[in-house]
Every structure is written in structure tokens, then in C-alpha cells.
C-alpha positions in Angstrom: 168.8 123.4 65.3 170.2 120.4 63.3 167.6 118.1 64.7 164.8 120.1 63.1 166.5 120.2 59.7 167.6 116.5 59.8 164.2 115.2 60.6 162.3 117.8 58.6 160.4 119.0 61.7 158.0 122.0 61.8 156.0 123.4 64.6 152.9 125.4 64.3 153.5 127.9 67.1 156.3 129.2 69.3 154.7 127.4 72.2 154.8 124.1 70.4 158.4 124.7 69.5 159.3 125.4 73.1 157.4 122.3 74.3 159.3 120.1 71.8 162.6 121.7 72.7 162.0 120.8 76.3 161.3 117.2 75.3 164.4 117.1 73.2 166.6 118.6 76.0 165.1 116.1 78.6 166.1 113.2 76.3 169.4 114.8 75.5 170.3 114.8 79.3 169.3 111.1 79.4 171.5 110.3 76.4 174.4 112.0 77.9 173.9 110.1 81.1 173.7 106.7 79.3 176.8 107.4 77.2 178.9 108.9 79.9 182.2 107.2 80.7 181.7 104.8 83.6 178.0 104.7 83.1 176.3 101.5 84.4 174.1 101.4 81.3 174.9 98.5 78.9 173.7 100.2 75.8 174.4 103.3 73.7 171.7 105.9 73.2 171.3 108.5 70.5 168.7 110.9 69.1 166.2 109.9 66.4 163.1 111.3 64.8 161.2 110.7 68.1 163.5 112.8 70.3 160.9 115.6 70.6 158.0 113.3 71.5 156.7 113.0 75.1 156.8 109.6 76.7 153.1 109.4 76.3 153.2 110.2 72.6 156.0 107.7 72.0 154.3 104.9 73.9 151.0 105.5 72.1 152.8 105.3 68.8 154.5 102.0 69.8 151.5 100.3 71.4 149.4 97.9 69.3 146.0 99.3 68.7 142.7 97.3 69.0 144.5 94.3 70.4 141.3 93.2 72.2 139.6 92.7 68.8 142.5 90.6 67.4 143.1 88.2 70.3 141.2 85.0 70.5 139.2 84.4 73.7 141.2 81.2 74.5 144.7 80.6 73.3 145.3 77.2 71.7 148.0 75.2 73.5 150.4 73.0 71.6 
């Protein structure tokens, strides 16, 4: 699979490979839907190094951590 070679992916077990493949195929179907002629979507989609992540894994990666520690109790208004 070109995806694995392009992004230097490796999976510890056959089960993990199958799980990641299912995630990739799920996203591949979405990408085809978005990019289909006549699609109502206003953007173009493509695969990237996160294409085998679950939504939960991707959201966890993209969510700021420890935000409660960084936010002041009251925001200053200007």
C-alpha cells in the first residue's frame, strides 16, 4: 500500500494493520464523496499522514492540552 510507504507507517500486529486499514478505507470513501463531480462540498479532500487515525485519535491530537491551567479566571476586556 502506497500510503504505508509514503508516510513510513508500521503496525505491530495484523490486527492493528486491519484496524488502520478500515480507518483508511472509511476516510477514502469520504474523500471520494467530497471530490465527486457535482458534490455539494466546497472544499477538496485528500489523504495525509493521519488517514489511518480514528476520529478520536485525531481529535485528541488536535485538541489543546491542559487549557484549564493556562486560561486566566477572568478575561481582561479592552
